[in-house]
C-alpha positions in Angstrom: -0.2 -0.2 -0.2 1.5 3.4 -1.0 1.2 6.7 0.8 -1.6 7.8 -1.6 -3.9 4.8 -0.8 -2.8 4.6 2.7 -3.8 8.2 3.4 -7.2 7.4 1.7 -7.7 4.5 3.7 -7.4 6.5 7.1 -9.8 9.1 5.7 -12.4 6.6 5.0 -12.2 4.7 8.0 -12.2 7.8 10.1 -15.2 9.3 8.2 -16.8 6.0 9.1 -16.4 6.0 12.4 -17.1 9.4 12.8 -20.6 9.4 10.9 -21.0 6.5 13.4 -20.7 8.5 16.5 -22.5 11.5 15.0 -25.6 9.0 14.4 -25.2 7.3 18.0 -25.1 11.3 19.4 -28.6 12.0 18.4 -30.1 9.8 20.5 -27.7 10.3 23.4 -28.6 11.7 26.7 -26.9 14.5 28.0 -23.1 13.9 29.4 -23.0 10.6 27.4 -24.1 7.1 28.2 -21.9 7.2 31.3 -22.9 8.3 34.4 -19.6 8.5 36.0 -17.2 10.0 33.3 -14.1 9.9 35.2 -14.8 6.0 35.9 -15.4 5.6 32.1 -12.2 7.5 31.3 -10.2 5.2 33.5 -11.3 2.3 32.3 -10.6 3.7 28.4 -7.2 4.5 29.6 -6.5 1.0 30.6 -7.6 -0.3 27.3 -5.7 2.3 25.3 -2.5 1.5 27.1 -2.8 -1.9 26.9 -3.6 -1.8 23.0 -0.6 0.9 22.5 1.9 -1.5 24.7 1.2 -4.3 22.4 1.2 -2.6 19.2 4.0 -0.4 20.1 6.2 -4.0 21.2 4.8 -5.7 17.8 6.3 -2.1 15.5 9.5 -2.4 17.4 9.9 -6.1 16.3 8.3 -5.4 12.8 11.1 -2.5 12.5 13.9 -4.8 13.3 12.7 -7.4 10.6 12.7 -4.4 8.2 16.2 -3.1 9.0 17.6 -7.1 8.8 16.3 -7.0 5.1 17.4 -3.8 4.6 21.3 -4.8 5.9 21.1 -8.2 4.4 20.5 -6.9 0.9 23.1 -4.2 1.5 25.7 -7.1 2.4 24.6 -9.3 -0.1 25.3 -6.4 -2.9 29.0 -5.7 -1.3 30.2 -9.6 -1.1 28.9 -10.1 -4.8 31.2 -7.4 -5.8 33.9 -8.7 -3.7 33.7 -12.0 -5.4 33.9 -10.6 -8.7 37.2 -9.4 -7.6 38.4 -12.7 -6.3 37.2 -14.9 -9.1 40.1 -12.8 -11.5 42.3 -14.9 -9.3 40.8 -18.4 -10.2 41.9 -20.6 -12.9 41.3 -18.4 -16.0 38.3 -20.7 -17.4 36.7 -20.6 -14.1 37.5 -16.9 -13.8 35.6 -16.3 -17.2 32.6 -18.7 -16.2 31.9 -17.4 -12.7 32.2 -13.7 -13.3 29.3 -14.0 -16.0 27.3 -15.9 -13.2 28.1 -13.2 -11.1 26.6 -10.9 -13.4 23.7 -12.9 -13.8 23.0 -13.5 -10.2 22.8 -10.0 -9.3 20.7 -9.3 -12.5 17.9 -11.9 -11.0 18.1 -10.3 -7.8 17.1 -7.1 -9.2 14.7 -8.6 -11.4 13.0 -11.9 -10.8 13.6 -12.2 -7.4 12.7 -8.7 -6.2 9.1 -9.3 -8.2 8.8 -12.2 -6.3 9.6 -10.5 -2.8 7.0 -8.3 -3.6 4.1 -10.7 -4.4 5.3 -13.0 -1.4 6.1 -15.8 -3.5 10.1 -16.4 -3.0 9.5 -18.8 -0.4 12.3 -20.9 0.0 13.3 -21.2 -3.4 16.9 -20.7 -4.3 18.9 -18.7 -6.9 19.6 -20.8 -9.8 22.8 -19.0 -10.7 23.8 -19.6 -7.3 23.3 -23.4 -8.3 25.4 -22.7 -11.3 28.4 -21.0 -9.3 28.7 -24.0 -7.3 28.5 -26.3 -10.1 31.4 -24.2 -11.8 33.7 -23.8 -8.6 33.2 -27.7 -7.9 35.1 -28.5 -11.4 37.4 -26.1 -10.8 41.3 -27.2 -10.4 43.0 -24.5 -8.7 47.3 -25.5 -9.0 49.0 -22.5 -7.7 49.1 -20.6 -4.4 47.4 -17.9 -5.5 44.6 -20.0 -7.0 44.2 -21.9 -4.2 43.9 -19.5 -1.8 41.3 -17.4 -4.2 39.1 -20.8 -4.0 39.1 -20.8 -0.4 38.4 -17.0 0.0 35.5 -17.3 -2.8 34.1 -20.2 -0.4 33.9 -18.2 2.5 32.3 -15.4 0.4 29.8 -17.8 -0.9 28.7 -18.6 2.8 28.6 -15.0 3.4 26.2 -14.0 0.3 23.8 -17.0 1.2 23.6 -16.0 5.0 23.1 -11.9 3.7 20.3 -13.5 1.3 18.4 -15.4 3.9 18.4 -11.7 5.8 17.1 -10.0 2.8 14.3 -12.3 2.2 13.5 -13.0 6.0 11.0 -10.0 5.9 9.5 -11.0 3.1 6.9 -13.5 5.1 6.2 -11.2 7.6 7.0 -11.8 11.8 3.7 -11.1 12.7 1.1 -14.1 13.2 -2.2 -14.4 12.1 -3.8 -14.6 15.6 -1.9 -11.5 16.3 -3.7 -9.8 13.7 -7.0 -10.9 15.1 -6.4 -9.8 18.5 -5.1 -6.3 17.4 -8.7 -6.1 15.1 -10.6 -7.1 18.0 -9.1 -4.6 20.8 -9.5 -1.8 17.8 -13.1 -2.9 17.6 -13.7 -3.0 21.2 -12.1 0.5 21.6 -14.6 1.8 18.7 -17.6 0.5 20.4 -16.5 1.9 23.7 -15.7 5.4 22.3 -19.6 5.3 21.0 -20.7 5.3 24.4 -19.1 8.9 25.0 -21.5 10.1 22.5 -23.0 13.3 24.0 -26.1 15.0 22.5 -25.1 18.2 24.7 -21.9 18.8 23.4 -21.3 20.0 19.6 -21.0 18.0 16.7 -17.8 19.1 16.0 -16.4 18.1 19.3 -17.8 14.5 18.6 -16.2 14.2 15.6 -12.7 15.2 16.6 -13.1 12.7 19.4 -13.9 9.7 17.6 -11.8 11.0 14.5 -8.3 11.5 16.6 -8.5 8.1 18.4 -9.6 6.4 14.6 -6.8 8.3 13.0 -3.9 7.4 15.5 -5.0 3.5 15.8 -5.3 3.2 11.8 -2.0 4.9 11.1 -0.3 2.8 13.7 -1.8 -0.8 12.2 -0.7 0.6 8.6 2.7 1.4 9.9 3.0 -2.3 11.3 1.9 -3.5 8.0 4.3 -1.5 6.2 7.2 -3.1 8.4 5.8 -6.3 8.6 6.4 -6.5 4.5 9.1 -4.2 3.8 9.5 -4.9 0.0 7.8 -3.7 -3.3 6.9 -0.1 -4.5 6.0 3.0 -2.7 7.6 5.4 -0.3 10.1 3.8 2.1 9.9 0.4 0.6 12.7 -1.6 0.2 14.2 -1.4 -3.0 17.3 -3.5 -5.0 19.5 0.0 -5.1 22.1 -1.6 -3.4 22.4 -4.8 -5.8 22.0 -2.2 -9.1 24.8 -0.2 -7.8 26.9 -3.5 -7.8 26.3 -4.1 -11.3 27.3 -0.8 -12.4 30.5 -1.5 -10.1 31.0 -4.5 -12.0 30.9 -3.1 -15.2 33.2 0.0 -14.3 35.5 -2.5 -13.0 35.7 -5.2 -15.7 36.1 -2.0 -18.0 39.1 -0.6 -16.3 40.9 -4.2 -16.0 40.2 -4.7 -19.6 38.4 -8.1 -18.6 36.1 -9.8 -21.3 33.0 -10.9 -19.7 30.8 -13.1 -21.4 27.4 -12.9 -19.4 25.0 -15.8 -20.2 21.9 -14.0 -19.0 19.6 -11.4 -20.3 19.2 -7.9 -18.3 16.6 -9.9 -15.9 19.0 -12.5 -14.9 16.9 -15.5 -17.3 19.5 -17.6 -19.1 19.9 -16.4 -22.5 
């Protein structure tokens, strides 16, 4: 949900709750349905505090997942760039092949993988170019000390890259389980109904509208914020984008041109085999 649709959603929900408050106000007694306003306010404080503590804790956890996905994407892109440098010290045939496969890996992350993250369909699938690179390195036969050292370094970097990838896709599935969403929905409904009992025919309509609208707006915004952090990938303001891997692709191109390395890339612009 982008910021425009989010804003329209908040306005729509607030309008519905304000309308409900004004309709109830028509038949409400003077001073609201509560005979003791102080006691009613105290009970409402308990409801609001419990809801805010639970929601704040969930937002904190969801932000941690969001930050982990962002850091994972940055780390993965950096490791890919480092592996391009390391691959140049491998046996010539292996270096040529694996460098092209690294480019395809980066392109597939920017293309199909990020689309799958946005749609929530990536699941536990592996990157096919990661498998291709593993097969290429398994067939390699490093002989010199430099080649053997580069081979060992490559394997360590592959592990780092895979761990970073797991961190990147971790947030795609969301961390808030369905029962918690149900609980948040029920508590929101309870607060809404409780607010209707504050309807007071002696109060001006504008005051009653502000009373209900402010509570609804705050709750709706916090829930939308939780949804945003729980699913950080995709389009819209603040969503995670493959900018780090796109930067790495540009860096690889610049590095190979500067080093006069001819790379045969076995894929198209979206990382699909050509």
